[in-house]
Structure formats: C-alpha cells, structure tokens
N, C-alpha and C positions, 0 to 999 in steps of 0.2 A: 498396409504399408503406404506411406506417403512420400512422394518424391519431391526433392527440393531442386530447383533449377540453378544453373551456374551463376546467373546474375544476382542471386540472393545467397550465395555461399557464405558471405560475411555474417549471415544471420546465425551461423552455428557457433560463433565465439561467445559463449553464453549470452544469447540474446543480442547478437550483432553489435556489441559495443567494442570499439577499438580504442582502448585506453592505454596510454603510454606514460609511465612514470606516475608521480603523485599529482593529484588534481588540486587546483587552487580554490575551487568553489564548489560547494554542495548546495543543491537547491531543495527547498522545503515547500510542500504544497498542502493547502487545506481544502476544504470541501468546495464543490461545484465545478472546477477548482476556482476559488474565489480570492485567495491570498497566496502570493508567492514570497518566499524568503530565500536570501542567499547568505550563507555563513562561511567564512573561511575555514577550510577543512582542518587546518592544524590547531584550531582553537578547541575542537572537541574530539575529532576522530583520529588525529595523527596522520602520518604519511600512509600512502597506499602502495602496496607492492606493485612493481612494474610488470608483473606477470598477470595482468588483468585479463588478457586474451589468451585462454588456454588453447592447446592444439586440438585438432579433431580427435586424436587418439585419447587425450585426457578427458575430453567431453564424453566420449563413448563409455569410458571407464568410470565416470563420475556418478556412481549410484549412491544413494543415501546409506550411510553406515549407522544410522540411528537405531536400527533394529537390534544392534549388538548391545545396547544399553538395557539395563534392567528396567522393567516397567515400574512406574511409581504407583503405589497402591492407592494413593489419594492425591488430589491436586494440592499445590501449595496454597492456592487461593481459589475460592468458589464464590463469585460475586453475582448479585442480581444484575441483569443487563437492562438497565433503564434506557428508554428511547426518547430522543428529542423530537417532538412533533413538528412536522413541516406545515407551512401555511397551506390552506386549501388550494387544490388544483396544482400543487407543486409536483414536479417530476421527481421520481426516485423514492427512496425509502428513508425511514427515520434514522438519525444518527445514534450512536451508542454512547451511553453515559455511565461512568463509574464515579465513586466518591473517594476523596482523599482527605486526610487530615494533614496539616502542616504545623509542626511544633505544638501539637496538641490542640490546635484550633480547627474548627470546622465541624462537620464535614462540608467539603466544597465539591460542587459538580464539575467533573472534567470530561470532556469529549475525547473519545479514542480515535486516533488517526495513524494508520500504518504508513502514510507517505510524509509524515512529519519526522524530521531527523531528530530533533530535540523536543523539548516541551514548550508550551506557551502558557503565560498567565496574563490576566488582564491588569491594567493599571490600578483598578480598584483592589484586586487581591494584593498587589504589591504594596499598596498603601495600608491595607488591613493588617498585613503581616510585617510591615515596617522593614521591607527588604530593600537594602541599598545596593547600588552597583559599586563593587570594589574598585579601588584605584588600579588602573591597568587592565581592567576587564575588557573583553572585546566589544566592539560596537559593530552592528550590522545594518545593512540598508535593506529595507523591506519595500515591497511594491504591492499595493492593494487597489481596490476600486477607487479609493479616494486619492490616489497618487502615491508618490514615493516619500521616503523619510528615513532618518537614521534612528535605530531603536537599540535599547540596552539589552545586553545578555547578562542575566543574573544567575547566581547560585541558589538553588532551592534545597535548603537543608531541612532535615527532620520530616520529610514527607513519608506518609504511610498510606497504604490502601486500607479502607475500612468498610464497615457496614456489610460484611459478608461472612463467610465461613473460612477459617484457616486451619484445616485439619492437622497439618504437620506440627504446628506449634501450639494449637489450642489457645492461641492468643486472640485478642479482639482486633488486632491490626496486623498488617505485614509491612515491616519497615523497608523502605527503599533506600538505595545508596544516594549519594549526593547527585542531584540532577541539575541540568542547565536549562534555563527558560528564557525565551524571548518575551519581552513585555510589550504587549500590543493589544489593541481592540480587534475583534473579528466578528464577522456577520452572525455567527451562531450564538453569540453571547446572550442575546435577548430574543432569540427566535421563538422559544416556547415559554409562555407566561408561567408555566409550572416549574421551570428550571432556569435559574440564573447561572449560566455556565461561566466559571471563573478561570478555566484553563483547558489545555489539551495535553493528552499524553501521547507521545510518539514512540518511535522505534528505540529510543534510548532506554525505555522501560520494557516494551514488548519483546525486544530482542534478547532479553535476559531469561526468557521462559519459552516453553512451547505454549503458544497462546491459543486457547480453545474457545472459539466463538460459536457457542451452541445456540443458534438463533431459535430453532423450534422450542427449546427448553427455556429460553430467556435467561441463559447463564453465560458468564464469561469466566472460564477457568484457566488458571495459570499452573502449568506443570513444571517440574524440574526440567531444566534444559536438556533436550536430547532423549527424553524418556518416553515420549508419547508413541513413537513408532512401534514399540512392542505391544501397544494396546490397540493400534489402529485396526488391524484385521479383526480382532475380537469385537470391536465396535462396529464392524461392517463398513469401514471407510475405505475409499480408494485413494491411492497415492498419486499425486500430480507432481511431476518433476518441476522444480523451481530453482531459482538462482538469485543471489544478490547482484543487482545490476551494476552498482557502482558504490562509491564510498558514502552515499546518502543512506545506504542500507535498504534501498527499495527492493521489494521482492517481486520478481516477474515470473510468469509462466508463458508457455507457447499457446497462443489463442488461435482457434479456428472457428468456423461456422459450418454446420451441415449444408448450407446453401452456397458456400463460397469455395475459394481455392483451397488446394491441399497445402499451399505454402502458409506457414503460420506467421503471426505477427506478435510483437512484444505485448504482453498483457500485464500491466502494473496493478498489483493488488492494493486497493485503496479503500479501507473501511472508513475513511473520512470524507468520501464522496457520496453524495446522495444518489447520483445516477452515473451511468457509464458514458464515456466519450471515446470516440475513435477519430483518428486523423484521416485526411483524405487518401493517403497512401494505403492505410489499413482498410478503409471503406471499400476500395476496389477489390481487395483480397477477400473481403467478406461477401462479395457478390452484389454490392450496392452500386448505383449509378455514380459515374465519376463527377468531379467538381464542374467539368465543362458542360455536363448535361443539366442546364439550368431548369429546363421544363420539368424534369423528374422531381424537383424539389419545390416547385412554385407554390403548391398548395399544402406542403408539409408543415405541421406545427413546428414552432421554433422555440428554442431556449437560449438563455444568455449565459456566457461564461466571461471570464476576464481576459481580454486580448492584450495587444501590444500597449505598453505604457499604462497598464492598469485600466484601460478603457473597456467598457462592455462590448462583447463580441457576440453577434447573433449567429446561432447555428441551427441548421435544419435538423430534424429528427427522422429516424427510421426504425422500424422494428427489426431487431436482430436476435438470433438465437446463438449463444456462445457455447463452444465446447473447447477441448484442448487436445494436443498431441503430446507424445512421450519423448523420451530421450532420442537423440540422433544416433545413427549407426551407419556403418559402411558395409556394402556387400563385397563379394569377391572381386568385383570389377571396379571398386572404388566409388560407386554411386552412393550418395548420402540420402538416407530416408529417415522418417520419424516413426517411432512406435505408436501403435494405436492404443486408445484407452481400453481399460478393462471391458470385457463383454457385458458386465452388469451395469456399466456406466450409461446414464442417460443425460443428454445435454441439458443445460439449464433452460428454464422456461424463457421464451422470448421477452425482451425488454425494449423499451423505446430509448435509443441512444442519441446523444448529440454528436454531430459530425462537424469537425473543423480543426484547423491547424493551430491549436492553442499553444502558447509559449510553454506550457507545462511539458509538451512533448519534446520540443527541440532543446530546451534548456535543462529540464529535470532529468531526462534520460541521457543527455549528452555528456561529454567528458570534460566540460568546463572550458574547452577551447573550440572544438568543432561541434556545431549544433547537430543533433540527431534528426535526420530527415526521413528515416525509414518508417515502415508500417507499425503502428502502435495503438494501444487502447488503454484507457483507464477503466479497470473493472471495479465498479462501485457497489454500493449496498443494494441496489436493485437486483444485482446478481448474487452477491455474497450472502445476503440475508435469506435466500431461498432454502439454504441447507446449513448443516453444521460444517464449519470450516476450522481447521487447525493449522496455524502457522508454526512450522518447526524451527527451533533455534539450531544454529550450527556454527562451527568455528571457521569453516571455509566459505567458499562462495556457493557450493552446491547445497541446496535446501530441498525441502519437500513441503507440499501442502497435503493435508488429508481431508477429504471431502466426502460427505454422504453421496453415494452414486445416484440416488434418485430421491424424490420427495417421499 
C-alpha cells in the first residue's frame, strides 16, 4: 500500500489534470521529443466533456470493463514490426515502422507514435499522391528544431495497412477510415538509410484497436477494440491501470521507481520516443538529485531535446528503474493510497533517462490554458521495447495497459 500526501491530492483526478470545459488546443509530439505540433481541437476531436476531473469515488470505481467482452480468436492485423535504426552511440531504442498503401500506391514506411494525435506525411508523399489541401481546411502552426511555421492539414483517403497478415478478412490489406495528416518534414524521415519514412501513424489509428506491441516477437498486432482483456491473463500479462489524459488521446500510467518516493508521477506512454525523459519535479520523486544540486550532474552524460522556441535544450542523464502503482482507493479514515503491482511483476530494467523541463511536459499534458507543472515522465521505447505491451482501446477515459510482468 502506498500513501499519497495532501499536497499531491490533485494527482488523483486521473493523473492530476484539472480540465474545465472544452480545450482549445491539443498538442502533438514526436520522438526525442523533437517536434511539437498544436492543432485546434474542434477540427479533429470535437468538444470535450466538462467532467474531465472525476471524483475520488469514481476513480476508485473505475476498473476496466474490457474483460466482459468476448475474446477475439485472431487479430484484425498481424504486422511485422520493422525497426528504424538509430545513429551509433544514440540514446534509446529503435523506432517502430509499419507499411501503408494509399490509393493503391506504395507501400510506404510509416513510423508509429502514440503521442501523435493525428497522422503526419512528408511533403514528398503529398506530392507523390497529389494530395491537395481542400478549401477551408484547417491550418496549424508547428514548432520544430528549425523554428516555427504554418503547415497544412490534409485528408488522407484510401489508406490501408499492408504487408502483413489479416486473418479476419483474409485480404491483403486492412482498409482504414478517412485520416487527417499534417504535412511536414521530421527528423526520422532519413534517419535510417534502409527506410525512407514517409509518414507517422498516431492515435487516430491506434485508438481504433487494442494495439499489441509484441517487441520480443517482432510483431505489431491490432485486435478488435476492447477484446484483448479476455486474453491477457491467458497470455500471462499484467494489467496496468491507465487513463486518457486529455483530448490529445495521450495514455498515461502512474509511474514509480523502486528507489524513489511512494508518490507516483504521470507517465506518458510514448512509442514515438527513442528514450525516456523526466521533468525536474518527477526526478525528485524518483530519488534523483534536485536541479539545484549542480555538482551531482556535473560529469553526467548529456542528451539534447527541443526546448523553448524550438531551440536545442541540453539535459543531464541518470539511470532510472521504472515501475508502476495501481488504482487509488480510500481506507475507512479517508486516507488515499495506491494499489501495489501484482506479486509476479518485476520492474523494467534500468534505463538512462534525460532530465529537464521540456515544453512537452507543460504544454502537452496541460489543459491548453494552464501549463502542467507537476511531476511527469515520457516513457519511451527504451522501456516499452523491453517487453510485450498492449494499449487497450476504450470509450471512456479509463484504460488499461497489459504488459509482460518480466522478461
């Protein structure tokens, strides 16, 4: 049992977000994180319910109901998980690549990113497919290492997953609904000479399925939404309580560390980040020296992320072992605690994380009005790729991750 102290009581409102009414801006992040995007919410996601911050009682009762659904005998799609090689001496693990056809052309390599609200395509692919921006289509402002600029949001019609197995249909492809894509260049486009990455797939696609990242087997499987819970126990996976953090569809869990505080921090699940990053508020909860302790980080290796106004921001690194805690509950005296992981759970292997107050934390997790300043981490592929991970689809905000409890 883990106790949470009064000063962090706000953390209980599914991951400490106090959102009121509909939000005006949704933020989109790609790897490292190296590119940030803002998109007006009503262009893609519609209005958001004003009841974003549930009561303590509703949180306690919010258990996953996915187990009531019938298990799918076979996945909708079973795709080979290709990996985008990183430059030598890079921090983190390789990005995940799948292949798409668009209007029968292709296949094209697309990177998978669970912190991307919509899709991305390169200007080259836009030209290849002769995709124009329709009159009245939204324009968004992006910020990247090269500075800011306005970019087109286009419709991606006739897209289909390909080059895998599709057991339910016995077809050669899996047709996708109308998608929306930002047209922009991004750093991963020519990162690996073996892959010319022409786009990125985000939560607009992933959130239509139970997305099964089977890293040990090298497969990405997509199951009918809400059906994987019935198979999780048979597969030997452990449930990690999760939640949709805000209208960007970000998935978060409560992150802890065996060497840190019992107070959890927000852990954003990001399969589009090569390595994990924690902000300074989160670093202290993980048992790391504070920002004021300059000497503790003087000789630490550094990495670069994108800071304010798209400028590179240097971050020290530290070895961290991540774990998680379960749903909150109250005892008879009203004290709030968190459930412990399953007894068979073993924390992820330690990884070297970047430490810094990146804009991705204050803006991506925030409500579009007030920046989020609480403890948070981006949980990247250095952690996720250690085991099989399944992102569960859901209609509400309560979600689940299913993870192999040990290697």
